[in-house]
C-alpha positions in Angstrom: -13.5 5.1 -5.3 -10.9 2.1 -5.2 -9.4 3.5 -8.4 -9.0 6.9 -6.7 -7.2 5.4 -3.2 -5.5 2.4 -4.6 -2.0 2.1 -6.6 -1.3 -1.3 -8.1 2.0 -2.2 -9.4 6.0 -1.8 -8.5 6.9 1.0 -10.5 3.8 3.1 -9.6 3.9 2.6 -5.8 7.6 3.2 -5.8 7.3 6.5 -7.9 4.6 7.7 -5.3 6.9 6.8 -2.2 9.8 8.5 -3.8 7.9 11.6 -4.4 7.0 11.8 -0.9 10.5 11.3 0.4 11.5 14.2 -2.0 9.0 16.1 -0.4 6.9 16.7 -3.7 3.7 18.6 -2.5 1.9 17.3 -5.4 2.3 13.7 -4.9 -0.5 11.5 -3.4 0.0 10.7 0.1 0.2 7.0 1.0 -1.3 5.6 4.2 -0.6 1.6 4.0 1.8 -0.4 1.8 0.5 -4.0 1.1 3.4 -6.5 -0.1 3.3 -10.2 -1.1 6.1 -12.2 0.1 6.1 -14.6 -3.0 7.6 -11.9 -5.4 10.5 -13.2 -7.4 13.2 -11.8 -7.6 12.8 -10.4 -4.0 15.2 -7.4 -4.7 12.5 -6.0 -7.0 10.7 -4.8 -3.9 13.6 -4.4 -1.6 13.5 -0.7 -1.5 9.8 -0.5 -0.6 10.1 -1.1 3.2 12.9 1.2 3.7 11.0 4.0 2.0 7.8 3.1 4.0 9.5 3.0 7.4 11.3 6.5 6.3 7.8 8.0 5.6 6.3 6.4 8.6 3.7 4.3 6.9 2.5 0.9 7.8 3.5 -2.2 6.0 1.2 -5.4 5.6 3.2 -8.4 4.5 0.9 -11.1 3.1 2.1 -14.6 3.4 1.9 -17.7 1.2 1.0 -17.3 -2.7 -0.3 -13.8 -1.8 0.5 -12.1 -5.4 -1.8 -14.7 -7.0 -4.5 -14.4 -4.8 -4.5 -10.6 -4.7 -4.3 -10.5 -8.3 -7.2 -12.7 -8.8 -9.1 -10.3 -6.2 -8.2 -7.3 -8.2 -9.0 -9.0 -11.5 -5.5 -9.1 -12.9 -2.8 -11.8 -13.1 -0.6 -11.0 -10.2 -0.3 -8.1 -7.8 3.0 -8.0 -5.7 2.5 -4.6 -4.2 -0.4 -2.2 -3.3 -0.5 1.3 -2.2 -3.5 2.8 -0.5 -3.6 6.6 -0.6 -5.0 9.2 2.2 -7.8 11.3 1.2 -9.3 14.5 3.2 -12.6 13.9 1.4 -15.6 13.6 3.5 -17.9 11.6 1.1 -19.4 8.6 2.4 -17.1 6.3 0.2 -14.1 8.0 1.3 -15.0 7.8 4.8 -15.5 3.9 4.7 -12.2 3.4 3.0 -10.4 5.5 5.8 -12.1 3.6 8.6 -10.9 0.4 7.0 -7.3 1.5 6.6 -7.6 3.0 10.3 -8.9 -0.6 11.3 -6.2 -2.4 9.6 -3.4 0.1 11.0 -4.8 -0.4 14.4 -4.9 -4.1 14.4 -1.2 -4.4 12.9 -0.3 -1.9 15.8 -1.9 -4.3 18.3 -0.3 -7.4 16.8 3.3 -6.0 17.2 2.7 -5.2 20.9 
């Protein structure tokens, strides 16, 4: 289920965000962006927060050496950006992921107030 709902990598995530900004009806719809702060060079991901804000998507910034830890959790060397996609499927697995994303978004909104 995660392979259907999770996009990993700078180019892939930026492509999906750009497609949504351009109004491509076939583009997958993002619901949450996760960024690691320890990306070098930082300009590599500078456009992502701007695009996410324009689309009204929540951004979760991970502190410290997050790219190494996130990559290790995903079974790869490093992961600087993740994009969670929306789904209208009502299968139990998709419902659990939707529930997780709603919880994360609600916690982020509560922290900013």
